[in-house]
LOSE-321131 format. One record per residue: residue in one letter; y, x, z of N, C-alpha, C in turn. Coordinates in Angstrom, 1 decimal. Example, Ala and Ser with C-alpha at 12.3 -4.5 7.8 and 13.67 -1.06 7.14 Angstrom:
<nodes>
<node><guza>A</guza><n_c2>-5.7</n_c2><n_c1>13.2</n_c1><n_c3>7.8</n_c3><ca_c2>-4.5</ca_c2><ca_c1>12.3</ca_c1><ca_c3>7.8</ca_c3><c_c2>-3.3</c_c2><c_c1>13.2</c_c1><c_c3>7.8</c_c3></node>
<node><guza>S</guza><n_c2>-2.2</n_c2><n_c1>12.8</n_c1><n_c3>7.1</n_c3><ca_c2>-1.1</ca_c2><ca_c1>13.7</ca_c1><ca_c3>7.1</ca_c3><c_c2>0.0</c_c2><c_c1>12.9</c_c1><c_c3>7.9</c_c3></node>
</nodes>
This chain:
<nodes>
<node><guza>M</guza><n_c2>96.1</n_c2><n_c1>94.1</n_c1><n_c3>94.0</n_c3><ca_c2>96.7</ca_c2><ca_c1>94.1</ca_c1><ca_c3>95.3</ca_c3><c_c2>95.8</c_c2><c_c1>93.4</c_c1><c_c3>96.2</c_c3></node>
<node><guza>K</guza><n_c2>95.6</n_c2><n_c1>93.9</n_c1><n_c3>97.4</n_c3><ca_c2>94.8</ca_c2><ca_c1>93.2</ca_c1><ca_c3>98.4</ca_c3><c_c2>95.6</c_c2><c_c1>92.3</c_c1><c_c3>99.2</c_c3></node>
<node><guza>G</guza><n_c2>95.1</n_c2><n_c1>91.1</n_c1><n_c3>99.6</n_c3><ca_c2>95.9</ca_c2><ca_c1>90.2</ca_c1><ca_c3>100.4</ca_c3><c_c2>96.9</c_c2><c_c1>89.4</c_c1><c_c3>99.6</c_c3></node>
<node><guza>S</guza><n_c2>97.9</n_c2><n_c1>88.9</n_c1><n_c3>100.3</n_c3><ca_c2>98.8</ca_c2><ca_c1>88.1</ca_c1><ca_c3>99.6</ca_c3><c_c2>100.1</c_c2><c_c1>88.8</c_c1><c_c3>99.4</c_c3></node>
<node><guza>V</guza><n_c2>100.9</n_c2><n_c1>88.4</n_c1><n_c3>98.4</n_c3><ca_c2>102.1</ca_c2><ca_c1>89.0</ca_c1><ca_c3>98.0</ca_c3><c_c2>103.2</c_c2><c_c1>87.9</c_c1><c_c3>98.1</c_c3></node>
<node><guza>S</guza><n_c2>104.4</n_c2><n_c1>88.3</n_c1><n_c3>98.5</n_c3><ca_c2>105.4</ca_c2><ca_c1>87.3</ca_c1><ca_c3>98.7</ca_c3><c_c2>105.8</c_c2><c_c1>86.7</c_c1><c_c3>97.3</c_c3></node>
<node><guza>T</guza><n_c2>106.3</n_c2><n_c1>85.5</n_c1><n_c3>97.4</n_c3><ca_c2>106.8</ca_c2><ca_c1>84.8</ca_c1><ca_c3>96.2</ca_c3><c_c2>108.0</c_c2><c_c1>85.6</c_c1><c_c3>95.6</c_c3></node>
<node><guza>D</guza><n_c2>108.8</n_c2><n_c1>86.1</n_c1><n_c3>96.5</n_c3><ca_c2>110.0</ca_c2><ca_c1>87.0</ca_c1><ca_c3>96.0</ca_c3><c_c2>109.5</c_c2><c_c1>88.2</c_c1><c_c3>95.2</c_c3></node>
<node><guza>A</guza><n_c2>108.5</n_c2><n_c1>88.9</n_c1><n_c3>95.8</n_c3><ca_c2>108.0</ca_c2><ca_c1>90.1</ca_c1><ca_c3>95.1</ca_c3><c_c2>107.3</c_c2><c_c1>89.7</c_c1><c_c3>93.8</c_c3></node>
<node><guza>M</guza><n_c2>106.6</n_c2><n_c1>88.6</n_c1><n_c3>93.7</n_c3><ca_c2>106.1</ca_c2><ca_c1>88.2</ca_c1><ca_c3>92.4</ca_c3><c_c2>107.2</c_c2><c_c1>87.9</c_c1><c_c3>91.4</c_c3></node>
<node><guza>Q</guza><n_c2>108.2</n_c2><n_c1>87.1</n_c1><n_c3>91.8</n_c3><ca_c2>109.3</ca_c2><ca_c1>86.8</ca_c1><ca_c3>90.9</ca_c3><c_c2>110.0</c_c2><c_c1>88.1</c_c1><c_c3>90.5</c_c3></node>
<node><guza>E</guza><n_c2>110.2</n_c2><n_c1>89.0</n_c1><n_c3>91.3</n_c3><ca_c2>110.8</ca_c2><ca_c1>90.3</ca_c1><ca_c3>90.9</ca_c3><c_c2>110.0</c_c2><c_c1>91.0</c_c1><c_c3>89.9</c_c3></node>
<node><guza>L</guza><n_c2>108.7</n_c2><n_c1>91.1</n_c1><n_c3>90.1</n_c3><ca_c2>107.8</ca_c2><ca_c1>91.7</ca_c1><ca_c3>89.1</ca_c3><c_c2>107.9</c_c2><c_c1>91.0</c_c1><c_c3>87.7</c_c3></node>
<node><guza>V</guza><n_c2>107.8</n_c2><n_c1>89.7</n_c1><n_c3>87.7</n_c3><ca_c2>107.9</ca_c2><ca_c1>88.9</ca_c1><ca_c3>86.5</ca_c3><c_c2>109.2</c_c2><c_c1>89.1</c_c1><c_c3>85.8</c_c3></node>
<node><guza>N</guza><n_c2>110.3</n_c2><n_c1>89.1</n_c1><n_c3>86.5</n_c3><ca_c2>111.6</ca_c2><ca_c1>89.4</ca_c1><ca_c3>85.9</ca_c3><c_c2>111.7</c_c2><c_c1>90.8</c_c1><c_c3>85.3</c_c3></node>
<node><guza>E</guza><n_c2>111.1</n_c2><n_c1>91.8</n_c1><n_c3>86.0</n_c3><ca_c2>111.1</ca_c2><ca_c1>93.1</ca_c1><ca_c3>85.4</ca_c3><c_c2>110.2</c_c2><c_c1>93.2</c_c1><c_c3>84.2</c_c3></node>
<node><guza>L</guza><n_c2>109.1</n_c2><n_c1>92.6</n_c1><n_c3>84.2</n_c3><ca_c2>108.2</ca_c2><ca_c1>92.7</ca_c1><ca_c3>83.1</ca_c3><c_c2>108.8</c_c2><c_c1>92.0</c_c1><c_c3>81.9</c_c3></node>
<node><guza>Y</guza><n_c2>109.5</n_c2><n_c1>90.9</n_c1><n_c3>82.1</n_c3><ca_c2>110.1</ca_c2><ca_c1>90.1</ca_c1><ca_c3>81.0</ca_c3><c_c2>111.3</c_c2><c_c1>91.0</c_c1><c_c3>80.4</c_c3></node>
<node><guza>Q</guza><n_c2>112.1</n_c2><n_c1>91.6</n_c1><n_c3>81.3</n_c3><ca_c2>113.2</ca_c2><ca_c1>92.4</ca_c1><ca_c3>80.7</ca_c3><c_c2>112.6</c_c2><c_c1>93.6</c_c1><c_c3>79.9</c_c3></node>
<node><guza>Q</guza><n_c2>111.5</n_c2><n_c1>94.2</n_c1><n_c3>80.4</n_c3><ca_c2>110.9</ca_c2><ca_c1>95.3</ca_c1><ca_c3>79.7</ca_c3><c_c2>110.5</c_c2><c_c1>94.8</c_c1><c_c3>78.3</c_c3></node>
<node><guza>A</guza><n_c2>109.8</n_c2><n_c1>93.7</n_c1><n_c3>78.2</n_c3><ca_c2>109.3</ca_c2><ca_c1>93.1</ca_c1><ca_c3>77.0</ca_c3><c_c2>110.5</c_c2><c_c1>92.8</c_c1><c_c3>76.0</c_c3></node>
<node><guza>K</guza><n_c2>111.5</n_c2><n_c1>92.2</n_c1><n_c3>76.6</n_c3><ca_c2>112.7</ca_c2><ca_c1>91.9</ca_c1><ca_c3>75.8</ca_c3><c_c2>113.3</c_c2><c_c1>93.2</c_c1><c_c3>75.2</c_c3></node>
<node><guza>G</guza><n_c2>113.4</n_c2><n_c1>94.2</n_c1><n_c3>76.0</n_c3><ca_c2>113.9</ca_c2><ca_c1>95.5</ca_c1><ca_c3>75.6</ca_c3><c_c2>113.1</c_c2><c_c1>96.1</c_c1><c_c3>74.5</c_c3></node>
<node><guza>K</guza><n_c2>111.9</n_c2><n_c1>95.8</n_c1><n_c3>74.4</n_c3><ca_c2>111.0</ca_c2><ca_c1>96.3</ca_c1><ca_c3>73.3</ca_c3><c_c2>111.1</c_c2><c_c1>95.5</c_c1><c_c3>72.0</c_c3></node>
<node><guza>G</guza><n_c2>111.9</n_c2><n_c1>94.4</n_c1><n_c3>72.1</n_c3><ca_c2>112.1</ca_c2><ca_c1>93.6</ca_c1><ca_c3>70.9</ca_c3><c_c2>111.0</c_c2><c_c1>92.6</c_c1><c_c3>70.5</c_c3></node>
<node><guza>Y</guza><n_c2>110.1</n_c2><n_c1>92.3</n_c1><n_c3>71.4</n_c3><ca_c2>109.0</ca_c2><ca_c1>91.3</ca_c1><ca_c3>71.1</ca_c3><c_c2>109.6</c_c2><c_c1>90.0</c_c1><c_c3>70.6</c_c3></node>
<node><guza>E</guza><n_c2>109.1</n_c2><n_c1>89.4</n_c1><n_c3>69.6</n_c3><ca_c2>109.5</ca_c2><ca_c1>88.1</ca_c1><ca_c3>69.1</ca_c3><c_c2>108.7</c_c2><c_c1>87.0</c_c1><c_c3>69.7</c_c3></node>
<node><guza>N</guza><n_c2>109.4</n_c2><n_c1>85.9</n_c1><n_c3>69.8</n_c3><ca_c2>108.7</ca_c2><ca_c1>84.7</ca_c1><ca_c3>70.4</ca_c3><c_c2>108.2</c_c2><c_c1>84.9</c_c1><c_c3>71.8</c_c3></node>
<node><guza>L</guza><n_c2>109.0</n_c2><n_c1>85.6</n_c1><n_c3>72.6</n_c3><ca_c2>108.5</ca_c2><ca_c1>86.0</ca_c1><ca_c3>73.9</ca_c3><c_c2>108.7</c_c2><c_c1>84.8</c_c1><c_c3>74.9</c_c3></node>
<node><guza>S</guza><n_c2>107.7</n_c2><n_c1>84.5</n_c1><n_c3>75.6</n_c3><ca_c2>107.7</ca_c2><ca_c1>83.4</ca_c1><ca_c3>76.5</ca_c3><c_c2>108.1</c_c2><c_c1>84.0</c_c1><c_c3>77.9</c_c3></node>
<node><guza>P</guza><n_c2>109.0</n_c2><n_c1>83.3</n_c1><n_c3>78.6</n_c3><ca_c2>109.3</ca_c2><ca_c1>83.7</ca_c1><ca_c3>80.0</ca_c3><c_c2>108.3</c_c2><c_c1>83.3</c_c1><c_c3>81.0</c_c3></node>
<node><guza>K</guza><n_c2>107.2</n_c2><n_c1>82.6</n_c1><n_c3>80.6</n_c3><ca_c2>106.2</ca_c2><ca_c1>82.1</ca_c1><ca_c3>81.5</ca_c3><c_c2>105.1</c_c2><c_c1>83.1</c_c1><c_c3>81.7</c_c3></node>
<node><guza>Y</guza><n_c2>104.9</n_c2><n_c1>83.5</n_c1><n_c3>82.9</n_c3><ca_c2>103.8</ca_c2><ca_c1>84.4</ca_c1><ca_c3>83.2</ca_c3><c_c2>102.8</c_c2><c_c1>83.7</c_c1><c_c3>84.1</c_c3></node>
<node><guza>S</guza><n_c2>101.5</n_c2><n_c1>84.1</n_c1><n_c3>84.0</n_c3><ca_c2>100.5</ca_c2><ca_c1>83.5</ca_c1><ca_c3>84.8</ca_c3><c_c2>99.9</c_c2><c_c1>84.5</c_c1><c_c3>85.8</c_c3></node>
<node><guza>L</guza><n_c2>99.6</n_c2><n_c1>84.1</n_c1><n_c3>87.0</n_c3><ca_c2>99.0</ca_c2><ca_c1>84.9</ca_c1><ca_c3>88.0</ca_c3><c_c2>97.5</c_c2><c_c1>84.5</c_c1><c_c3>88.1</c_c3></node>
<node><guza>F</guza><n_c2>96.6</n_c2><n_c1>85.5</n_c1><n_c3>88.1</n_c3><ca_c2>95.2</ca_c2><ca_c1>85.3</ca_c1><ca_c3>88.2</ca_c3><c_c2>94.6</c_c2><c_c1>86.1</c_c1><c_c3>89.3</c_c3></node>
<node><guza>T</guza><n_c2>93.5</n_c2><n_c1>85.6</n_c1><n_c3>89.8</n_c3><ca_c2>92.7</ca_c2><ca_c1>86.3</ca_c1><ca_c3>90.8</ca_c3><c_c2>91.3</c_c2><c_c1>86.5</c_c1><c_c3>90.2</c_c3></node>
<node><guza>I</guza><n_c2>90.6</n_c2><n_c1>87.5</n_c1><n_c3>90.8</n_c3><ca_c2>89.2</ca_c2><ca_c1>87.7</ca_c1><ca_c3>90.4</ca_c3><c_c2>88.3</c_c2><c_c1>87.5</c_c1><c_c3>91.6</c_c3></node>
<node><guza>S</guza><n_c2>87.4</n_c2><n_c1>86.6</n_c1><n_c3>91.4</n_c3><ca_c2>86.4</ca_c2><ca_c1>86.3</ca_c1><ca_c3>92.5</ca_c3><c_c2>85.3</c_c2><c_c1>87.4</c_c1><c_c3>92.4</c_c3></node>
<node><guza>L</guza><n_c2>85.4</n_c2><n_c1>88.4</n_c1><n_c3>93.4</n_c3><ca_c2>84.5</ca_c2><ca_c1>89.5</ca_c1><ca_c3>93.3</ca_c3><c_c2>83.1</c_c2><c_c1>89.1</c_c1><c_c3>93.5</c_c3></node>
<node><guza>D</guza><n_c2>82.8</n_c2><n_c1>88.0</n_c1><n_c3>94.2</n_c3><ca_c2>81.4</ca_c2><ca_c1>87.5</ca_c1><ca_c3>94.3</ca_c3><c_c2>80.8</c_c2><c_c1>86.9</c_c1><c_c3>93.0</c_c3></node>
<node><guza>K</guza><n_c2>81.7</n_c2><n_c1>86.8</n_c1><n_c3>92.0</n_c3><ca_c2>81.2</ca_c2><ca_c1>86.2</ca_c1><ca_c3>90.7</ca_c3><c_c2>81.1</c_c2><c_c1>87.3</c_c1><c_c3>89.6</c_c3></node>
<node><guza>I</guza><n_c2>81.3</n_c2><n_c1>88.6</n_c1><n_c3>89.9</n_c3><ca_c2>81.2</ca_c2><ca_c1>89.6</ca_c1><ca_c3>88.9</ca_c3><c_c2>79.9</c_c2><c_c1>90.4</c_c1><c_c3>89.2</c_c3></node>
<node><guza>D</guza><n_c2>79.4</n_c2><n_c1>91.0</n_c1><n_c3>88.1</n_c3><ca_c2>78.1</ca_c2><ca_c1>91.8</ca_c1><ca_c3>88.2</ca_c3><c_c2>78.3</c_c2><c_c1>93.0</c_c1><c_c3>89.1</c_c3></node>
<node><guza>D</guza><n_c2>77.3</n_c2><n_c1>93.4</n_c1><n_c3>89.8</n_c3><ca_c2>77.3</ca_c2><ca_c1>94.5</ca_c1><ca_c3>90.7</ca_c3><c_c2>77.6</c_c2><c_c1>95.8</c_c1><c_c3>90.0</c_c3></node>
<node><guza>N</guza><n_c2>77.4</n_c2><n_c1>95.9</n_c1><n_c3>88.7</n_c3><ca_c2>77.6</ca_c2><ca_c1>97.1</ca_c1><ca_c3>87.9</ca_c3><c_c2>79.0</c_c2><c_c1>97.3</c_c1><c_c3>87.4</c_c3></node>
<node><guza>V</guza><n_c2>79.9</n_c2><n_c1>96.3</n_c1><n_c3>87.7</n_c3><ca_c2>81.3</ca_c2><ca_c1>96.4</ca_c1><ca_c3>87.3</ca_c3><c_c2>82.0</c_c2><c_c1>97.3</c_c1><c_c3>88.3</c_c3></node>
<node><guza>C</guza><n_c2>82.7</n_c2><n_c1>98.4</n_c1><n_c3>87.8</n_c3><ca_c2>83.4</ca_c2><ca_c1>99.3</ca_c1><ca_c3>88.7</ca_c3><c_c2>84.9</c_c2><c_c1>99.2</c_c1><c_c3>88.4</c_c3></node>
<node><guza>F</guza><n_c2>85.6</n_c2><n_c1>99.2</n_c1><n_c3>89.5</n_c3><ca_c2>87.1</ca_c2><ca_c1>99.2</ca_c1><ca_c3>89.4</ca_c3><c_c2>87.6</c_c2><c_c1>100.6</c_c1><c_c3>89.7</c_c3></node>
<node><guza>Y</guza><n_c2>88.6</n_c2><n_c1>101.0</n_c1><n_c3>89.0</n_c3><ca_c2>89.1</ca_c2><ca_c1>102.4</ca_c1><ca_c3>89.1</ca_c3><c_c2>90.6</c_c2><c_c1>102.3</c_c1><c_c3>89.3</c_c3></node>
<node><guza>G</guza><n_c2>91.1</n_c2><n_c1>103.2</n_c1><n_c3>90.1</n_c3><ca_c2>92.6</ca_c2><ca_c1>103.2</ca_c1><ca_c3>90.4</ca_c3><c_c2>93.3</c_c2><c_c1>103.7</c_c1><c_c3>89.1</c_c3></node>
<node><guza>D</guza><n_c2>94.5</n_c2><n_c1>103.1</n_c1><n_c3>88.9</n_c3><ca_c2>95.3</ca_c2><ca_c1>103.5</ca_c1><ca_c3>87.7</ca_c3><c_c2>96.3</c_c2><c_c1>104.5</c_c1><c_c3>88.1</c_c3></node>
<node><guza>I</guza><n_c2>96.3</n_c2><n_c1>105.7</n_c1><n_c3>87.5</n_c3><ca_c2>97.2</ca_c2><ca_c1>106.7</ca_c1><ca_c3>87.9</ca_c3><c_c2>98.6</c_c2><c_c1>106.5</c_c1><c_c3>87.5</c_c3></node>
<node><guza>N</guza><n_c2>98.9</n_c2><n_c1>105.5</n_c1><n_c3>86.6</n_c3><ca_c2>100.2</ca_c2><ca_c1>105.1</ca_c1><ca_c3>86.2</ca_c3><c_c2>100.9</c_c2><c_c1>104.0</c_c1><c_c3>87.1</c_c3></node>
<node><guza>E</guza><n_c2>100.1</n_c2><n_c1>103.3</n_c1><n_c3>87.8</n_c3><ca_c2>100.6</ca_c2><ca_c1>102.2</ca_c1><ca_c3>88.7</ca_c3><c_c2>100.0</c_c2><c_c1>102.4</c_c1><c_c3>90.1</c_c3></node>
<node><guza>A</guza><n_c2>100.9</n_c2><n_c1>102.4</n_c1><n_c3>91.1</n_c3><ca_c2>100.4</ca_c2><ca_c1>102.6</ca_c1><ca_c3>92.4</ca_c3><c_c2>99.4</c_c2><c_c1>101.5</c_c1><c_c3>92.9</c_c3></node>
<node><guza>E</guza><n_c2>99.6</n_c2><n_c1>100.3</n_c1><n_c3>92.5</n_c3><ca_c2>98.7</ca_c2><ca_c1>99.2</ca_c1><ca_c3>92.9</ca_c3><c_c2>97.8</c_c2><c_c1>98.8</c_c1><c_c3>91.8</c_c3></node>
<node><guza>G</guza><n_c2>97.8</n_c2><n_c1>99.5</n_c1><n_c3>90.7</n_c3><ca_c2>97.0</ca_c2><ca_c1>99.1</ca_c1><ca_c3>89.5</ca_c3><c_c2>95.6</c_c2><c_c1>99.5</c_c1><c_c3>89.6</c_c3></node>
<node><guza>L</guza><n_c2>94.8</n_c2><n_c1>98.7</n_c1><n_c3>88.9</n_c3><ca_c2>93.3</ca_c2><ca_c1>98.9</ca_c1><ca_c3>88.7</ca_c3><c_c2>92.9</c_c2><c_c1>98.7</c_c1><c_c3>87.3</c_c3></node>
<node><guza>F</guza><n_c2>91.8</n_c2><n_c1>99.3</n_c1><n_c3>86.9</n_c3><ca_c2>91.3</ca_c2><ca_c1>99.0</ca_c1><ca_c3>85.6</ca_c3><c_c2>89.8</c_c2><c_c1>99.1</c_c1><c_c3>85.6</c_c3></node>
<node><guza>I</guza><n_c2>89.1</n_c2><n_c1>98.5</n_c1><n_c3>84.6</n_c3><ca_c2>87.7</ca_c2><ca_c1>98.5</ca_c1><ca_c3>84.5</ca_c3><c_c2>87.3</c_c2><c_c1>98.9</c_c1><c_c3>83.1</c_c3></node>
<node><guza>T</guza><n_c2>86.1</n_c2><n_c1>99.3</n_c1><n_c3>82.9</n_c3><ca_c2>85.6</ca_c2><ca_c1>99.7</ca_c1><ca_c3>81.6</ca_c3><c_c2>84.5</c_c2><c_c1>98.7</c_c1><c_c3>81.0</c_c3></node>
<node><guza>S</guza><n_c2>84.2</n_c2><n_c1>97.7</n_c1><n_c3>81.8</n_c3><ca_c2>83.3</ca_c2><ca_c1>96.7</ca_c1><ca_c3>81.3</ca_c3><c_c2>83.9</c_c2><c_c1>95.3</c_c1><c_c3>81.5</c_c3></node>
<node><guza>P</guza><n_c2>83.4</n_c2><n_c1>94.3</n_c1><n_c3>80.7</n_c3><ca_c2>84.0</ca_c2><ca_c1>93.0</ca_c1><ca_c3>80.8</ca_c3><c_c2>83.7</c_c2><c_c1>92.2</c_c1><c_c3>82.1</c_c3></node>
<node><guza>I</guza><n_c2>84.6</n_c2><n_c1>91.3</n_c1><n_c3>82.5</n_c3><ca_c2>84.4</ca_c2><ca_c1>90.4</ca_c1><ca_c3>83.6</ca_c3><c_c2>84.1</c_c2><c_c1>89.0</c_c1><c_c3>83.1</c_c3></node>
<node><guza>S</guza><n_c2>83.1</n_c2><n_c1>88.4</n_c1><n_c3>83.7</n_c3><ca_c2>82.8</ca_c2><ca_c1>87.0</ca_c1><ca_c3>83.3</ca_c3><c_c2>84.0</c_c2><c_c1>86.1</c_c1><c_c3>83.5</c_c3></node>
<node><guza>P</guza><n_c2>84.2</n_c2><n_c1>85.2</n_c1><n_c3>82.5</n_c3><ca_c2>85.4</ca_c2><ca_c1>84.3</ca_c1><ca_c3>82.6</ca_c3><c_c2>85.3</c_c2><c_c1>83.4</c_c1><c_c3>83.9</c_c3></node>
<node><guza>Q</guza><n_c2>84.1</n_c2><n_c1>83.1</n_c1><n_c3>84.4</n_c3><ca_c2>83.9</ca_c2><ca_c1>82.3</ca_c1><ca_c3>85.6</ca_c3><c_c2>84.5</c_c2><c_c1>83.0</c_c1><c_c3>86.8</c_c3></node>
<node><guza>A</guza><n_c2>84.7</n_c2><n_c1>84.3</n_c1><n_c3>86.7</n_c3><ca_c2>85.2</ca_c2><ca_c1>85.1</ca_c1><ca_c3>87.9</ca_c3><c_c2>86.7</c_c2><c_c1>85.1</c_c1><c_c3>87.9</c_c3></node>
<node><guza>I</guza><n_c2>87.4</n_c2><n_c1>84.6</n_c1><n_c3>86.8</n_c3><ca_c2>88.8</ca_c2><ca_c1>84.7</ca_c1><ca_c3>86.7</ca_c3><c_c2>89.4</c_c2><c_c1>83.3</c_c1><c_c3>87.0</c_c3></node>
<node><guza>V</guza><n_c2>90.3</n_c2><n_c1>83.2</n_c1><n_c3>88.0</n_c3><ca_c2>90.9</ca_c2><ca_c1>81.9</ca_c1><ca_c3>88.4</ca_c3><c_c2>92.4</c_c2><c_c1>82.0</c_c1><c_c3>88.3</c_c3></node>
<node><guza>K</guza><n_c2>93.0</n_c2><n_c1>81.1</n_c1><n_c3>87.6</n_c3><ca_c2>94.5</ca_c2><ca_c1>81.0</ca_c1><ca_c3>87.5</ca_c3><c_c2>95.0</c_c2><c_c1>80.5</c_c1><c_c3>88.8</c_c3></node>
<node><guza>V</guza><n_c2>96.0</n_c2><n_c1>81.2</n_c1><n_c3>89.4</n_c3><ca_c2>96.5</ca_c2><ca_c1>80.8</ca_c1><ca_c3>90.7</ca_c3><c_c2>97.9</c_c2><c_c1>80.1</c_c1><c_c3>90.5</c_c3></node>
<node><guza>D</guza><n_c2>98.7</n_c2><n_c1>80.6</n_c1><n_c3>89.6</n_c3><ca_c2>100.0</ca_c2><ca_c1>80.0</ca_c1><ca_c3>89.5</ca_c3><c_c2>100.7</c_c2><c_c1>80.5</c_c1><c_c3>88.2</c_c3></node>
<node><guza>S</guza><n_c2>101.8</n_c2><n_c1>79.8</n_c1><n_c3>87.8</n_c3><ca_c2>102.6</ca_c2><ca_c1>80.3</ca_c1><ca_c3>86.7</ca_c3><c_c2>104.0</c_c2><c_c1>80.5</c_c1><c_c3>87.3</c_c3></node>
<node><guza>I</guza><n_c2>104.7</n_c2><n_c1>81.5</n_c1><n_c3>86.8</n_c3><ca_c2>106.0</ca_c2><ca_c1>81.9</ca_c1><ca_c3>87.2</ca_c3><c_c2>106.9</c_c2><c_c1>82.1</c_c1><c_c3>86.0</c_c3></node>
<node><guza>I</guza><n_c2>108.1</n_c2><n_c1>81.5</n_c1><n_c3>86.0</n_c3><ca_c2>109.0</ca_c2><ca_c1>81.6</ca_c1><ca_c3>84.9</ca_c3><c_c2>110.0</c_c2><c_c1>82.8</c_c1><c_c3>85.2</c_c3></node>
<node><guza>A</guza><n_c2>110.2</n_c2><n_c1>83.7</n_c1><n_c3>84.3</n_c3><ca_c2>111.1</ca_c2><ca_c1>84.8</ca_c1><ca_c3>84.4</ca_c3><c_c2>112.5</c_c2><c_c1>84.2</c_c1><c_c3>84.4</c_c3></node>
<node><guza>Q</guza><n_c2>113.4</n_c2><n_c1>84.9</n_c1><n_c3>85.3</n_c3><ca_c2>114.8</ca_c2><ca_c1>84.5</ca_c1><ca_c3>85.3</ca_c3><c_c2>115.6</c_c2><c_c1>85.6</c_c1><c_c3>84.8</c_c3></node>
<node><guza>D</guza><n_c2>116.5</n_c2><n_c1>85.3</n_c1><n_c3>83.8</n_c3><ca_c2>117.3</ca_c2><ca_c1>86.4</ca_c1><ca_c3>83.2</ca_c3><c_c2>118.4</c_c2><c_c1>86.8</c_c1><c_c3>84.2</c_c3></node>
</nodes>
């Protein structure tokens, strides 16, 4: 997603993802989710992002991203 996302929208997404995971019966499931950003100026020029046909705002890549480009922004706890 480009730009900022409201806290309410992030909480809603976390809650939905958590409920989906619980529904699949995952064991030892943590309700804590982490939000990360990617510093585009820290990735190689040959890394290409592609739109995900299954998710309106989704992206995927076919090559690795340097760990230095990934920054943890926040943690969110799912609410039942």
